[in-house]
FIZAFI-388590 format. One record per residue (C-alpha): residue number from 1; x, y, z; residue in one letter. Coordinates in nm, 4 decimals. Each point is the difference from the previous one (the first is absolute). Layout:
<nodes>
nr: NUM, x: X, y: Y, z: Z, rest: A .
...
</nodes>
This chain:
<nodes>
nr: 1, x: -1.3146, y: -1.9466, z: -1.8900, rest: X .
nr: 2, x: -0.0425, y: 0.2652, z: 0.2716, rest: X .
nr: 3, x: 0.1053, y: -0.2468, z: 0.2714, rest: X .
nr: 4, x: 0.3015, y: -0.1061, z: -0.2066, rest: X .
nr: 5, x: 0.1115, y: 0.3623, z: -0.0371, rest: X .
nr: 6, x: -0.0504, y: 0.0606, z: 0.3733, rest: X .
nr: 7, x: 0.2051, y: -0.3068, z: 0.0906, rest: X .
nr: 8, x: 0.2818, y: 0.0996, z: -0.2347, rest: X .
nr: 9, x: 0.0124, y: 0.3557, z: 0.1332, rest: X .
nr: 10, x: -0.0262, y: -0.1263, z: 0.3574, rest: X .
nr: 11, x: 0.3244, y: -0.1910, z: -0.0324, rest: X .
nr: 12, x: 0.1730, y: 0.3335, z: -0.0522, rest: X .
nr: 13, x: -0.1785, y: 0.1783, z: 0.2844, rest: X .
nr: 14, x: -0.2304, y: 0.1857, z: -0.2399, rest: X .
nr: 15, x: -0.3761, y: 0.0317, z: -0.0157, rest: X .
nr: 16, x: -0.2433, y: 0.0862, z: -0.2781, rest: X .
nr: 17, x: -0.2198, y: 0.2990, z: 0.0882, rest: X .
nr: 18, x: -0.2482, y: 0.2313, z: -0.1670, rest: X .
nr: 19, x: 0.1916, y: 0.3237, z: 0.0114, rest: X .
nr: 20, x: -0.2964, y: 0.2127, z: -0.1011, rest: X .
nr: 21, x: -0.1740, y: -0.0988, z: 0.3239, rest: X .
nr: 22, x: 0.2948, y: 0.0502, z: 0.2334, rest: X .
nr: 23, x: 0.2255, y: 0.2703, z: -0.1431, rest: X .
nr: 24, x: 0.0094, y: 0.3299, z: 0.1858, rest: X .
nr: 25, x: 0.1510, y: 0.3205, z: -0.1454, rest: X .
nr: 26, x: 0.3244, y: 0.0722, z: 0.1805, rest: X .
nr: 27, x: -0.1100, y: 0.3495, z: 0.1027, rest: X .
nr: 28, x: -0.3045, y: -0.1477, z: 0.1726, rest: X .
nr: 29, x: 0.2175, y: -0.2607, z: 0.1697, rest: X .
nr: 30, x: 0.2408, y: 0.2710, z: 0.1140, rest: X .
nr: 31, x: -0.2840, y: 0.2002, z: 0.1529, rest: X .
nr: 32, x: -0.1209, y: -0.3075, z: 0.1879, rest: X .
nr: 33, x: 0.3491, y: -0.0703, z: 0.1346, rest: X .
nr: 34, x: 0.0464, y: 0.3585, z: 0.1186, rest: X .
nr: 35, x: -0.3457, y: 0.0038, z: 0.1587, rest: X .
nr: 36, x: 0.0701, y: -0.3297, z: 0.1778, rest: X .
nr: 37, x: 0.3308, y: 0.1237, z: 0.1357, rest: X .
nr: 38, x: -0.1525, y: 0.3270, z: 0.1190, rest: X .
nr: 39, x: -0.2803, y: -0.1852, z: 0.1758, rest: X .
nr: 40, x: 0.2532, y: -0.2339, z: 0.1591, rest: X .
nr: 41, x: 0.2021, y: 0.2951, z: 0.1276, rest: X .
nr: 42, x: -0.3142, y: 0.1670, z: 0.1361, rest: X .
nr: 43, x: -0.0647, y: -0.3128, z: 0.2074, rest: X .
nr: 44, x: 0.3454, y: 0.0204, z: 0.1572, rest: X .
nr: 45, x: 0.1951, y: -0.2264, z: -0.2311, rest: X .
nr: 46, x: 0.3431, y: 0.0801, z: -0.1350, rest: X .
nr: 47, x: 0.0721, y: -0.0570, z: -0.3678, rest: X .
nr: 48, x: 0.2879, y: 0.2099, z: -0.1338, rest: X .
nr: 49, x: -0.0646, y: 0.1761, z: -0.3287, rest: X .
nr: 50, x: 0.1516, y: -0.1694, z: -0.3042, rest: X .
nr: 51, x: -0.0477, y: 0.1246, z: -0.3553, rest: X .
nr: 52, x: 0.0828, y: -0.3322, z: -0.1657, rest: X .
nr: 53, x: -0.2262, y: -0.2127, z: 0.2199, rest: X .
nr: 54, x: -0.3291, y: 0.0473, z: -0.1944, rest: X .
nr: 55, x: 0.1624, y: -0.1050, z: -0.3280, rest: X .
nr: 56, x: 0.1417, y: -0.3158, z: 0.1582, rest: X .
nr: 57, x: -0.3304, y: -0.0788, z: 0.1695, rest: X .
nr: 58, x: -0.1757, y: 0.0210, z: -0.3354, rest: X .
nr: 59, x: 0.2289, y: -0.2734, z: -0.1378, rest: X .
nr: 60, x: -0.0775, y: -0.2589, z: 0.2671, rest: X .
nr: 61, x: -0.1437, y: -0.3274, z: -0.1278, rest: X .
nr: 62, x: -0.0692, y: -0.2514, z: 0.2771, rest: X .
nr: 63, x: -0.0024, y: 0.2462, z: 0.2876, rest: X .
nr: 64, x: -0.2758, y: 0.2638, z: 0.0179, rest: X .
nr: 65, x: 0.1034, y: 0.3505, z: 0.1138, rest: X .
nr: 66, x: -0.1940, y: -0.0414, z: 0.3241, rest: X .
nr: 67, x: 0.2286, y: -0.2902, z: 0.0967, rest: X .
nr: 68, x: 0.3082, y: 0.1818, z: -0.1253, rest: X .
nr: 69, x: -0.0662, y: 0.2704, z: 0.2573, rest: X .
nr: 70, x: 0.0355, y: -0.2609, z: 0.2743, rest: X .
nr: 71, x: 0.3543, y: -0.0522, z: -0.1289, rest: X .
nr: 72, x: 0.0670, y: 0.3740, z: -0.0264, rest: X .
nr: 73, x: -0.1277, y: 0.0652, z: 0.3522, rest: X .
nr: 74, x: 0.2040, y: -0.2888, z: 0.1418, rest: X .
nr: 75, x: 0.3163, y: 0.1287, z: -0.1661, rest: X .
nr: 76, x: -0.0600, y: 0.3405, z: 0.1557, rest: X .
nr: 77, x: -0.0578, y: -0.1511, z: 0.3445, rest: X .
nr: 78, x: 0.3224, y: -0.2010, z: -0.0135, rest: X .
nr: 79, x: 0.2286, y: 0.2497, z: -0.1754, rest: X .
nr: 80, x: 0.1913, y: 0.0779, z: 0.3200, rest: X .
nr: 81, x: 0.0247, y: -0.3654, z: 0.1041, rest: X .
nr: 82, x: 0.3286, y: -0.1819, z: -0.0563, rest: X .
nr: 83, x: -0.0056, y: -0.2439, z: -0.2868, rest: X .
nr: 84, x: -0.0335, y: -0.0318, z: -0.3754, rest: X .
nr: 85, x: -0.3074, y: -0.0571, z: -0.2165, rest: X .
nr: 86, x: -0.1044, y: -0.3324, z: -0.1555, rest: X .
nr: 87, x: -0.2464, y: -0.1033, z: -0.2658, rest: X .
nr: 88, x: -0.0730, y: -0.3688, z: -0.0462, rest: X .
nr: 89, x: -0.1530, y: -0.0627, z: -0.3429, rest: X .
nr: 90, x: 0.0573, y: 0.2952, z: -0.2318, rest: X .
nr: 91, x: -0.1782, y: -0.1140, z: -0.3206, rest: X .
nr: 92, x: 0.0014, y: 0.2886, z: -0.2511, rest: X .
nr: 93, x: 0.1553, y: 0.2372, z: 0.2524, rest: X .
nr: 94, x: -0.2942, y: 0.2398, z: 0.0267, rest: X .
nr: 95, x: -0.0208, y: -0.0246, z: 0.3785, rest: X .
nr: 96, x: 0.3797, y: 0.0001, z: 0.0117, rest: X .
nr: 97, x: -0.0045, y: 0.3420, z: -0.1649, rest: X .
nr: 98, x: -0.2442, y: 0.1288, z: 0.2605, rest: X .
nr: 99, x: 0.2223, y: -0.1175, z: 0.2850, rest: X .
nr: 100, x: 0.3211, y: 0.1250, z: -0.1610, rest: X .
nr: 101, x: -0.1527, y: 0.3398, z: -0.0694, rest: X .
nr: 102, x: -0.1159, y: 0.0387, z: 0.3606, rest: X .
nr: 103, x: 0.3419, y: -0.0765, z: 0.1489, rest: X .
nr: 104, x: 0.2126, y: 0.1733, z: -0.2631, rest: X .
nr: 105, x: -0.0081, y: 0.3372, z: 0.1752, rest: X .
nr: 106, x: -0.0933, y: -0.0874, z: 0.3570, rest: X .
nr: 107, x: 0.2889, y: -0.2326, z: 0.0870, rest: X .
nr: 108, x: 0.3075, y: -0.1850, z: -0.1215, rest: X .
nr: 109, x: -0.1504, y: -0.3423, z: 0.0632, rest: X .
nr: 110, x: 0.0805, y: -0.2818, z: -0.2411, rest: X .
nr: 111, x: -0.2815, y: -0.1707, z: -0.1904, rest: X .
nr: 112, x: 0.0282, y: -0.3809, z: -0.0074, rest: X .
nr: 113, x: -0.2077, y: -0.1726, z: -0.2672, rest: X .
nr: 114, x: -0.0735, y: -0.3736, z: 0.0161, rest: X .
nr: 115, x: -0.1463, y: -0.1788, z: -0.3021, rest: X .
nr: 116, x: 0.0571, y: -0.3203, z: -0.1925, rest: X .
nr: 117, x: -0.0782, y: 0.1700, z: -0.3347, rest: X .
nr: 118, x: -0.1282, y: -0.3453, z: -0.0961, rest: X .
nr: 119, x: -0.3606, y: 0.0490, z: 0.1065, rest: X .
nr: 120, x: -0.1860, y: -0.1575, z: 0.2891, rest: X .
nr: 121, x: 0.1407, y: -0.3131, z: 0.1665, rest: X .
nr: 122, x: -0.1792, y: -0.3304, z: 0.0364, rest: X .
nr: 123, x: -0.2869, y: 0.0390, z: 0.2479, rest: X .
nr: 124, x: -0.0231, y: -0.2148, z: 0.3132, rest: X .
nr: 125, x: -0.3001, y: -0.1776, z: 0.1450, rest: X .
nr: 126, x: -0.0641, y: 0.3126, z: 0.2095, rest: X .
nr: 127, x: -0.0585, y: 0.2023, z: -0.3162, rest: X .
nr: 128, x: -0.3614, y: -0.0450, z: -0.0989, rest: X .
nr: 129, x: -0.1379, y: 0.2044, z: -0.2878, rest: X .
nr: 130, x: -0.2285, y: 0.2667, z: 0.1453, rest: X .
nr: 131, x: -0.0197, y: 0.2499, z: -0.2872, rest: X .
nr: 132, x: 0.0796, y: -0.1256, z: -0.3511, rest: X .
nr: 133, x: 0.1374, y: 0.3371, z: -0.1151, rest: X .
nr: 134, x: 0.1145, y: -0.1165, z: -0.3447, rest: X .
nr: 135, x: -0.2659, y: -0.2700, z: -0.0505, rest: X .
nr: 136, x: 0.2578, y: -0.2799, z: -0.0124, rest: X .
nr: 137, x: -0.2231, y: -0.2519, z: 0.1739, rest: X .
nr: 138, x: 0.2314, y: -0.1292, z: 0.2733, rest: X .
nr: 139, x: 0.2660, y: 0.1110, z: 0.2453, rest: X .
nr: 140, x: 0.2565, y: -0.2284, z: -0.1655, rest: X .
nr: 141, x: -0.0477, y: 0.1810, z: -0.3331, rest: X .
nr: 142, x: 0.1434, y: 0.3188, z: 0.1521, rest: X .
nr: 143, x: 0.3474, y: -0.1479, z: 0.0396, rest: X .
nr: 144, x: 0.2349, y: 0.2036, z: -0.2197, rest: X .
nr: 145, x: -0.2520, y: 0.2779, z: -0.0673, rest: X .
nr: 146, x: 0.0579, y: 0.3707, z: 0.0716, rest: X .
nr: 147, x: 0.3573, y: -0.0220, z: -0.1232, rest: X .
nr: 148, x: 0.1556, y: 0.3367, z: -0.0828, rest: X .
nr: 149, x: 0.3557, y: 0.0727, z: -0.1180, rest: X .
nr: 150, x: 0.2493, y: 0.1507, z: 0.2422, rest: X .
nr: 151, x: 0.0762, y: 0.2771, z: -0.2494, rest: X .
nr: 152, x: -0.3558, y: 0.1279, z: 0.0304, rest: X .
nr: 153, x: 0.0571, y: 0.0858, z: 0.3653, rest: X .
nr: 154, x: 0.3392, y: 0.1553, z: -0.0726, rest: X .
nr: 155, x: -0.1510, y: 0.2149, z: -0.2746, rest: X .
nr: 156, x: -0.2702, y: 0.1330, z: 0.2310, rest: X .
nr: 157, x: 0.2538, y: 0.0903, z: 0.2684, rest: X .
nr: 158, x: 0.2245, y: 0.1669, z: -0.2554, rest: X .
nr: 159, x: -0.2958, y: 0.2033, z: -0.1264, rest: X .
nr: 160, x: -0.0436, y: 0.1599, z: 0.3431, rest: X .
nr: 161, x: 0.3776, y: 0.0380, z: 0.0434, rest: X .
nr: 162, x: 0.0219, y: -0.2236, z: 0.3037, rest: X .
nr: 163, x: 0.3721, y: -0.0516, z: 0.0765, rest: X .
nr: 164, x: 0.1419, y: -0.3361, z: -0.1065, rest: X .
nr: 165, x: 0.2055, y: -0.0247, z: 0.3182, rest: X .
nr: 166, x: -0.3157, y: 0.0134, z: 0.2113, rest: X .
nr: 167, x: -0.1637, y: -0.3030, z: -0.1625, rest: X .
nr: 168, x: 0.0935, y: -0.3653, z: 0.0479, rest: X .
nr: 169, x: -0.1822, y: -0.2651, z: -0.2034, rest: X .
nr: 170, x: -0.0111, y: -0.3492, z: 0.1504, rest: X .
nr: 171, x: -0.0872, y: -0.2269, z: -0.2907, rest: X .
nr: 172, x: -0.1440, y: -0.3434, z: 0.0662, rest: X .
nr: 173, x: -0.2704, y: -0.1648, z: 0.2056, rest: X .
nr: 174, x: 0.0068, y: 0.1205, z: 0.3603, rest: X .
nr: 175, x: 0.1038, y: -0.3327, z: 0.1543, rest: X .
nr: 176, x: 0.3266, y: 0.0159, z: -0.1959, rest: X .
nr: 177, x: 0.0615, y: 0.3741, z: -0.0336, rest: X .
nr: 178, x: 0.0289, y: 0.0484, z: 0.3774, rest: X .
nr: 179, x: 0.2523, y: -0.2816, z: 0.0399, rest: X .
nr: 180, x: 0.3694, y: 0.0910, z: -0.0015, rest: X .
nr: 181, x: -0.0718, y: 0.3479, z: -0.1345, rest: X .
nr: 182, x: 0.2459, y: 0.2616, z: 0.1266, rest: X .
nr: 183, x: -0.2099, y: 0.2883, z: -0.1369, rest: X .
nr: 184, x: -0.3071, y: -0.0625, z: 0.2144, rest: X .
nr: 185, x: -0.1225, y: 0.2906, z: 0.2139, rest: X .
nr: 186, x: 0.1238, y: 0.0007, z: 0.3579, rest: X .
nr: 187, x: -0.3076, y: 0.1865, z: 0.1230, rest: X .
nr: 188, x: -0.3396, y: 0.0681, z: -0.1584, rest: X .
nr: 189, x: -0.2351, y: 0.2803, z: 0.1004, rest: X .
nr: 190, x: -0.2687, y: -0.0628, z: -0.2630, rest: X .
nr: 191, x: -0.0892, y: -0.2869, z: -0.2317, rest: X .
nr: 192, x: -0.2677, y: -0.0513, z: -0.2624, rest: X .
nr: 193, x: -0.0733, y: -0.3684, z: -0.0579, rest: X .
nr: 194, x: -0.1802, y: -0.1007, z: -0.3194, rest: X .
nr: 195, x: 0.0934, y: -0.3643, z: -0.0466, rest: X .
nr: 196, x: -0.3586, y: -0.1306, z: -0.0446, rest: X .
nr: 197, x: 0.0630, y: -0.3510, z: 0.1386, rest: X .
nr: 198, x: 0.0351, y: -0.1470, z: 0.3488, rest: X .
nr: 199, x: 0.3576, y: -0.1283, z: 0.0084, rest: X .
nr: 200, x: 0.1905, y: 0.3058, z: -0.1344, rest: X .
nr: 201, x: -0.2047, y: 0.2357, z: 0.2180, rest: X .
nr: 202, x: 0.0669, y: -0.2069, z: 0.3124, rest: X .
nr: 203, x: 0.3723, y: -0.0105, z: -0.0797, rest: X .
nr: 204, x: 0.0099, y: 0.3766, z: -0.0589, rest: X .
nr: 205, x: -0.1785, y: 0.0746, z: 0.3287, rest: X .
nr: 206, x: 0.2319, y: -0.2255, z: 0.1994, rest: X .
nr: 207, x: 0.3052, y: 0.1562, z: -0.1668, rest: X .
nr: 208, x: -0.1225, y: 0.3533, z: 0.0770, rest: X .
nr: 209, x: -0.0852, y: -0.0855, z: 0.3591, rest: X .
nr: 210, x: 0.3656, y: -0.0750, z: 0.0705, rest: X .
nr: 211, x: 0.1354, y: 0.3306, z: -0.1301, rest: X .
nr: 212, x: -0.2690, y: 0.2616, z: 0.0649, rest: X .
nr: 213, x: -0.0018, y: 0.2451, z: 0.2932, rest: X .
nr: 214, x: -0.3041, y: 0.0789, z: 0.2124, rest: X .
nr: 215, x: -0.2283, y: 0.2271, z: -0.1998, rest: X .
nr: 216, x: 0.0746, y: -0.1519, z: -0.3400, rest: X .
nr: 217, x: -0.2992, y: -0.0426, z: -0.2303, rest: X .
nr: 218, x: -0.0719, y: -0.2904, z: -0.2372, rest: X .
nr: 219, x: -0.2800, y: 0.0405, z: -0.2557, rest: X .
nr: 220, x: -0.1240, y: -0.3291, z: -0.1491, rest: X .
nr: 221, x: -0.1944, y: 0.0220, z: -0.3262, rest: X .
nr: 222, x: -0.2966, y: -0.2189, z: -0.1014, rest: X .
nr: 223, x: -0.1006, y: -0.0985, z: 0.3539, rest: X .
nr: 224, x: -0.3092, y: -0.2231, z: -0.0383, rest: X .
nr: 225, x: 0.0129, y: 0.0407, z: -0.3796, rest: X .
nr: 226, x: 0.1160, y: -0.2183, z: -0.2899, rest: X .
nr: 227, x: 0.1696, y: -0.2747, z: 0.2044, rest: X .
nr: 228, x: -0.1117, y: -0.0995, z: 0.3482, rest: X .
nr: 229, x: 0.3680, y: -0.0547, z: 0.0753, rest: X .
nr: 230, x: 0.0612, y: 0.3715, z: 0.0565, rest: X .
nr: 231, x: -0.2397, y: 0.0231, z: 0.2936, rest: X .
nr: 232, x: 0.1163, y: -0.3359, z: 0.1359, rest: X .
nr: 233, x: 0.3665, y: 0.1056, z: -0.0057, rest: X .
nr: 234, x: -0.0700, y: 0.3281, z: 0.1815, rest: X .
nr: 235, x: -0.2221, y: -0.1598, z: 0.2641, rest: X .
nr: 236, x: 0.2482, y: -0.2817, z: 0.0672, rest: X .
nr: 237, x: 0.2849, y: 0.2487, z: 0.0296, rest: X .
nr: 238, x: -0.1916, y: 0.2173, z: 0.2477, rest: X .
nr: 239, x: -0.1091, y: -0.3016, z: 0.2028, rest: X .
nr: 240, x: 0.3574, y: -0.1259, z: 0.0240, rest: X .
nr: 241, x: 0.1239, y: 0.3427, z: 0.1139, rest: X .
nr: 242, x: -0.2726, y: 0.0099, z: 0.2653, rest: X .
nr: 243, x: 0.1154, y: -0.3346, z: 0.1332, rest: X .
nr: 244, x: 0.3603, y: 0.1214, z: 0.0070, rest: X .
nr: 245, x: -0.0907, y: 0.3054, z: 0.2060, rest: X .
nr: 246, x: -0.1769, y: -0.2128, z: 0.2589, rest: X .
nr: 247, x: 0.2957, y: -0.2335, z: 0.0653, rest: X .
</nodes>
């Protein structure tokens, strides 16, 4: 019965947890966030103060706060670089809210969101199951899981008062959503890629490579986790760029 419940929840991007073992009072979480940021600043880092950030960090599901700070730091480093912001794979929109909140006051950059809103695509032979996060038993069983409605993302952005005219949602699988789309970004300074599987990640990286200036930062989630395709896509992309630079 437990495995059946896990599989059912997994198809919606959810996971059954024992909350009494993992819940942390918000005040304690807030103190940890403030202490982390102060320590980071003491070591020479630059993280601008943001009153809403701790609350949004506390709502993250698949991304721990420690990884979210890699996104926050990258956004700060690229804020003066030409180009918009992209997120590939938005799920419930928790990480989207983090990104939107960070850029809402620091720039006028547009946030481009890419998601099928139909769940994960069919895996390829380069996607081998490394970590069975929802106990589904096979990589093929993850096709269609982690599907979240588009309205969920819109609601989260509305809750933090992120301007509608600064957000463009590209609905559909990446191989189709970047074809013949007049609303695509012309330049990208930062991108967060959370597509989980080999093919969409490789397509996203190749798309970004064509329109990103020197100094742009791409953060790829789940490297060497869940599907082996994530690591394979990144390593192939880097190897191909190395070969290009030598010719």
